[in-house]
C-alpha positions in Angstrom: 4.8 -22.4 -0.7 3.7 -25.2 -2.9 6.3 -26.6 -5.3 5.1 -28.3 -8.4 7.9 -30.8 -9.3 8.5 -31.8 -12.9 10.5 -34.7 -14.2 14.2 -34.0 -14.9 16.0 -35.1 -18.0 19.1 -37.3 -17.9 21.4 -34.5 -19.0 20.7 -32.5 -15.8 18.5 -30.1 -17.6 14.7 -30.5 -17.2 11.5 -28.7 -16.4 11.8 -26.5 -13.3 10.0 -27.0 -10.0 7.4 -24.3 -10.5 6.7 -22.2 -7.3 3.4 -20.8 -6.2 2.8 -17.4 -4.6 -0.7 -16.8 -3.3 -2.1 -19.4 -5.8 -0.1 -17.9 -8.8 2.3 -20.4 -10.5 5.6 -18.6 -11.1 8.9 -19.5 -12.7 11.5 -20.2 -10.0 13.7 -17.2 -11.1 12.2 -13.7 -11.0 13.4 -10.7 -12.9 14.5 -7.8 -10.7 13.8 -4.5 -12.3 15.9 -2.2 -10.1 19.0 -2.0 -12.4 16.8 -1.1 -15.4 16.1 2.3 -13.8 19.0 2.8 -11.4 21.8 2.2 -13.9 22.3 5.5 -15.9 24.1 3.7 -18.7 21.1 1.6 -19.7 18.9 2.9 -22.5 15.1 2.4 -22.6 15.5 0.2 -25.6 17.9 -2.1 -23.8 15.6 -2.2 -20.8 12.6 -3.1 -22.9 14.5 -5.8 -24.7 15.7 -7.2 -21.4 12.2 -7.5 -19.9 10.8 -9.1 -23.1 13.7 -11.6 -23.2 13.1 -12.6 -19.6 9.4 -13.2 -20.3 10.1 -15.1 -23.5 12.3 -17.4 -21.5 9.5 -18.3 -19.1 9.9 -15.7 -16.4 6.4 -14.6 -15.1 7.3 -12.7 -12.0 8.9 -9.2 -12.1 10.0 -7.4 -9.0 9.9 -3.6 -8.9 9.3 -0.8 -6.4 8.4 2.9 -6.0 12.1 3.5 -5.0 13.4 2.0 -8.3 13.4 5.2 -10.3 15.6 7.8 -11.9 16.4 11.0 -10.1 14.1 13.1 -12.3 11.3 10.7 -13.2 8.9 9.4 -10.6 7.9 5.7 -10.8 10.3 5.2 -13.7 10.7 1.4 -13.2 7.0 0.7 -12.6 6.0 2.8 -15.7 8.6 0.9 -17.8 7.3 -2.5 -16.7 3.7 -1.3 -17.2 4.4 -0.1 -20.7 6.1 -3.4 -21.7 3.3 -5.6 -20.2 0.6 -3.5 -21.8 2.3 -3.9 -25.2 2.5 -7.7 -24.9 -0.6 -9.7 -25.7 0.4 -12.1 -22.9 1.4 -9.4 -20.4 -1.6 -10.1 -18.1 -0.1 -13.5 -17.3 3.0 -11.9 -15.7 2.8 -11.4 -11.9 4.1 -8.0 -10.8 5.5 -7.5 -7.3 6.0 -3.9 -6.2 6.8 -2.1 -3.0 5.9 1.1 -1.1 6.9 3.0 2.0 10.4 3.8 0.7 11.4 6.3 -2.0 14.3 7.9 -3.7 14.9 11.4 -2.3 18.0 12.3 -4.3 20.9 11.0 -6.4 22.2 8.8 -3.5 19.5 9.2 -0.9 16.5 7.0 0.0 14.0 7.6 2.8 11.2 5.7 4.5 7.6 6.8 4.9 5.4 3.8 5.9 2.5 5.7 7.4 -0.8 4.3 6.3 -1.7 7.4 4.3 1.7 7.3 2.6 1.4 3.7 1.7 -2.0 4.3 0.2 -0.6 7.1 -1.9 2.3 4.9 -3.0 -0.1 2.1 -4.0 -2.3 4.5 -6.0 0.8 5.8 -7.8 1.9 2.2 -8.5 -1.4 1.3 -10.0 -1.3 4.2 -12.4 2.3 3.5 -13.4 1.7 -0.2 -13.9 -1.7 0.4 -15.7 -3.5 -2.1 -13.5 -6.5 -2.0 -11.2 -4.9 -4.4 -8.7 -1.3 -5.1 -7.7 -0.5 -8.8 -7.7 1.9 -8.7 -4.8 2.5 -5.6 -2.7 5.4 -5.3 -0.2 6.1 -3.0 2.7 9.6 -2.2 1.4 11.3 -1.4 4.7 10.1 -1.2 8.3 9.9 2.5 9.2 11.4 3.2 12.6 9.0 6.2 13.0 5.8 4.2 12.4 4.6 1.2 14.4 5.1 -1.9 12.2 1.6 -3.1 12.8 0.1 0.1 11.5 2.0 -0.2 8.2 1.0 -3.9 7.8 -2.5 -3.1 8.8 -2.7 -0.5 6.0 -1.8 -3.2 3.5 -4.4 -5.5 4.9 -7.1 -2.8 4.5 -6.1 -2.2 0.9 -6.2 -5.9 0.2 -9.8 -6.0 1.6 -10.6 -3.2 -0.9 -9.4 -5.3 -3.8 -6.4 -3.1 -4.6 -3.8 -5.8 -3.5 -4.1 -9.5 -4.2 -1.2 -10.6 -2.0 0.8 -9.0 0.8 4.5 -9.1 1.3 7.0 -7.7 3.8 10.6 -7.0 2.9 13.8 -6.5 4.9 12.5 -8.1 8.0 13.6 -10.6 10.6 11.7 -13.5 12.2 10.3 -11.3 15.0 8.8 -8.9 12.5 7.4 -11.7 10.4 5.7 -13.1 13.5 4.4 -9.6 14.4 3.0 -9.1 10.9 1.1 -12.4 11.1 -0.7 -11.2 14.2 -2.2 -8.5 11.9 -2.9 -10.3 8.6 -1.8 -13.2 6.5 1.6 -12.8 4.8 2.0 -14.2 1.3 5.7 -13.5 0.8 8.9 -12.3 2.3 11.6 -10.5 0.4 15.1 -10.3 1.9 18.7 -10.4 0.8 20.1 -13.9 0.3 23.2 -14.6 -1.7 24.7 -17.8 -3.1 27.9 -16.4 -1.6 27.4 -16.1 2.1 23.7 -16.9 2.3 21.5 -14.7 4.4 19.1 -15.0 7.4 18.7 -18.8 7.5 16.5 -18.5 10.7 14.0 -16.5 8.7 14.3 -18.8 5.7 13.6 -21.9 7.9 10.6 -20.1 9.5 9.2 -19.3 6.0 9.6 -23.0 5.2 7.6 -24.0 8.3 4.8 -21.5 7.5 4.7 -22.2 3.7 5.7 -18.6 2.9 7.7 -17.9 -0.3 11.1 -16.3 0.4 12.0 -14.0 -2.5 15.8 -13.6 -2.4 17.2 -10.3 -3.7 20.9 -9.8 -4.5 21.3 -13.5 -5.0 24.8 -13.0 -6.6 25.9 -10.2 -4.3 29.7 -10.4 -3.7 30.5 -12.3 -6.9 32.0 -11.1 -10.2 33.5 -13.0 -13.1 37.0 -11.9 -12.1 36.5 -13.5 -8.7 35.4 -16.9 -10.1 37.4 -19.8 -8.8 39.0 -22.3 -11.1 36.8 -25.1 -9.6 33.6 -23.1 -10.4 34.8 -22.3 -13.9 35.7 -25.9 -14.6 32.3 -27.1 -13.4 30.6 -24.5 -15.5 32.6 -25.5 -18.6 31.8 -29.2 -17.9 28.1 -28.4 -17.7 28.2 -25.9 -20.6 26.6 -23.2 -18.5 27.7 -19.9 -17.0 29.0 -19.7 -13.4 26.0 -17.5 -12.6 23.7 -20.3 -13.6 25.4 -22.7 -11.2 25.1 -20.2 -8.3 21.4 -19.5 -9.0 20.7 -23.2 -9.4 22.5 -23.9 -6.1 20.1 -21.4 -4.4 17.1 -23.2 -5.8 18.4 -26.5 -4.5 18.9 -25.0 -1.1 15.3 -24.5 -0.3 11.9 -25.2 -2.0 10.7 -21.9 -0.5 13.5 -19.7 -1.9 12.9 -17.8 -5.1 15.9 -15.7 -6.4 15.3 -12.3 -7.9 18.0 -11.9 -10.5 18.7 -8.5 -12.0 19.7 -8.0 -15.6 20.8 -5.2 -17.9 21.0 -7.1 -21.1 18.7 -9.6 -22.7 21.4 -12.3 -22.7 21.8 -12.0 -19.0 18.0 -12.3 -18.4 17.9 -15.4 -20.6 20.9 -16.9 -18.8 19.4 -16.4 -15.4 16.1 -17.8 -16.4 17.8 -20.9 -17.7 19.2 -21.7 -14.3 15.8 -22.9 -13.2 16.2 -25.9 -15.5 19.6 -26.9 -14.2 19.7 -29.9 -11.9 22.7 -30.3 -9.7 24.1 -33.5 -8.2 25.1 -33.7 -4.5 28.8 -33.6 -5.5 28.2 -30.5 -7.7 26.3 -28.8 -4.8 29.2 -29.5 -2.5 31.7 -27.9 -4.9 29.6 -24.8 -5.4 29.0 -24.4 -1.6 32.7 -24.8 -1.0 33.5 -22.2 -3.6 30.8 -19.8 -2.3 32.2 -20.1 1.2 29.2 -21.8 2.7 26.2 -20.3 4.4 26.3 -17.8 7.3 23.9 -15.9 9.4 24.1 -12.2 8.7 24.9 -9.6 11.2 21.9 -7.9 12.8 22.7 -4.7 10.8 22.1 -6.4 7.5 18.4 -7.1 8.1 17.5 -4.4 10.6 15.6 -1.3 9.5 18.1 1.2 8.1 18.6 4.8 9.0 15.9 6.6 7.1 18.3 9.1 5.6 20.6 6.5 4.0 18.5 3.4 3.6 19.4 1.3 0.5 16.9 0.9 -2.2 16.7 -3.0 -2.4 
């Protein structure tokens, strides 16, 4: 991943270090669309306002998936994002990442189907919902234990050759699967869980750094709620006049030039707050405070990044 560094201002707020994914310059914080469809308490009006607020704040990468949908409406999240971007005159400048091979099968049930034919059907559905002829970045959502991984990745490579995908990503993988995927085709991005509290697969992150592959981190604030905020974090946030969430997201950006957090939001204010963290520069002392509060980084257990049981696999 190429990082385009900008000069920082003396108050610790400056222009962000813009990332690049497959030649597309992106804001360092992406908007995660999952909650906009999976939370039953959110109205369409709130969802539309949230997406627009994120884009107006500089965000130009939105993450979605076939699996991010309501129980009774197929492709709800992709259609929502497609509608918003179609309505915006500048919507074509926003990079959309979506995923296939994983779908919602019931109120609390998700399944995998990463056969080449299924992935092709998923992609065609995504194109219709997003109202696009090409998907900017298309991920294999989860490795399917019933399908050879190379067959699934090979299907994405074929669809890229056909012009239906610009860039290929793989999600919920480990270093061995990344290496296996790269024997089939070039990989433009990886998407895995990585939190400011507890970290994630640092071995995979370091490998992505070596290979210049962007690492999109989903659930970047997993395990944190406002009620759990430590006095030290709250004091630092008050001193900097920012939210604790901004500090945690900014800490992730400082951790690696390859890492790009995907921050979910259910309100416009939350989307704006998350986007603003890209402008926040942290001193070494501040980073040490945040890391200490967050409990430091750890390597996840194998179960956290391995392919899930198809009958109960989580949607991220």
